C-alpha positions as CSV (number, residue, x, y, z in Angstrom):
1,M,-6.8,8.7,-18.7
2,Q,-6.9,8.4,-15.1
3,Q,-4.6,6.0,-13.3
4,E,-6.2,3.6,-10.9
5,S,-4.9,2.4,-7.5
6,K,-3.4,-1.3,-8.2
7,F,-5.2,-2.4,-4.9
8,Q,-9.0,-2.8,-4.4
9,K,-10.8,-2.7,-1.1
10,G,-10.5,-6.0,0.7
11,D,-7.1,-7.2,-1.3
12,R,-4.4,-8.7,1.2
13,V,-1.3,-6.7,1.4
14,V,2.1,-6.3,3.2
15,H,3.9,-3.4,4.6
16,I,7.2,-2.9,3.1
17,G,8.3,0.5,4.7
18,W,11.7,0.5,5.8
19,G,12.2,1.1,9.3
20,A,8.6,0.9,10.4
21,S,7.6,-1.1,13.4
22,Y,5.3,-3.1,11.0
23,E,7.7,-3.8,8.1
24,G,6.7,-7.0,6.7
25,V,3.4,-7.3,8.6
26,G,0.0,-7.9,6.5
27,G,-3.4,-6.8,6.6
28,T,-6.3,-6.1,4.6
29,V,-7.2,-3.1,2.7
30,M,-10.3,-0.8,4.2
31,A,-10.2,2.2,2.3
32,I,-8.4,3.9,-0.8
33,Q,-8.0,7.9,-1.0
34,R,-6.9,9.3,-4.2
35,L,-4.7,12.6,-3.6
36,P,-3.1,14.9,-6.0
37,N,0.6,14.5,-7.0
38,A,2.5,16.5,-4.5
39,S,3.9,18.5,-7.2
40,G,0.5,19.6,-8.4
41,V,2.0,19.2,-11.9
42,F,3.6,16.3,-12.9
43,G,3.1,12.8,-12.3
44,A,0.7,10.4,-11.5
45,P,-2.0,11.0,-8.1
46,D,-0.8,9.1,-5.1
47,Y,-3.1,6.7,-3.6
48,Y,-3.3,6.4,0.4
49,L,-4.4,3.3,1.9
50,R,-6.0,2.5,5.5
51,V,-5.2,-1.2,6.1
52,I,-6.2,-3.4,9.4
53,L,-3.0,-5.4,10.3
54,D,-3.0,-8.8,11.5
55,T,-1.7,-7.2,14.6
56,A,-4.9,-5.4,14.7
57,E,-3.6,-1.7,14.2
58,V,-4.9,0.3,11.8
59,I,-2.4,2.5,9.5
60,E,-2.7,4.7,6.8
61,D,0.5,5.1,4.0
62,R,1.0,5.5,0.4
63,A,0.1,2.5,-1.7
64,A,3.9,2.5,-3.0
65,H,4.7,1.2,0.5
66,F,2.6,-1.8,0.0
67,V,2.8,-5.2,-2.1
68,P,0.5,-7.7,-2.8
69,E,0.8,-10.4,-0.1
70,D,0.9,-13.2,-2.3
71,D,4.1,-11.4,-4.1
72,F,5.4,-10.9,-0.7
73,H,5.3,-14.6,0.2
74,S,5.9,-15.9,-3.2
75,G,9.4,-14.4,-3.6
76,S,8.3,-12.4,-6.6
77,Y,8.9,-9.2,-5.1
78,I,12.5,-7.9,-4.6
79,P,12.6,-4.9,-2.6
80,F,15.4,-3.6,-4.8
């Protein structure tokens, strides 16, 4: 069974990477790239998202560094 990304093109997301200048900035998913897990043996594949932020910047980062915008603003996302 192949694991799929939890995000799709067009989804609204917020970047949650600590220390990044765009932490907490929202944007729209434009592309998704599936890459093998870095270990090459264990674990699920990594997904990288290309996101156009609301600040007009384009970033690419691991899907794990994004949360759905609705979850971020509703308070259902807890970062620890």
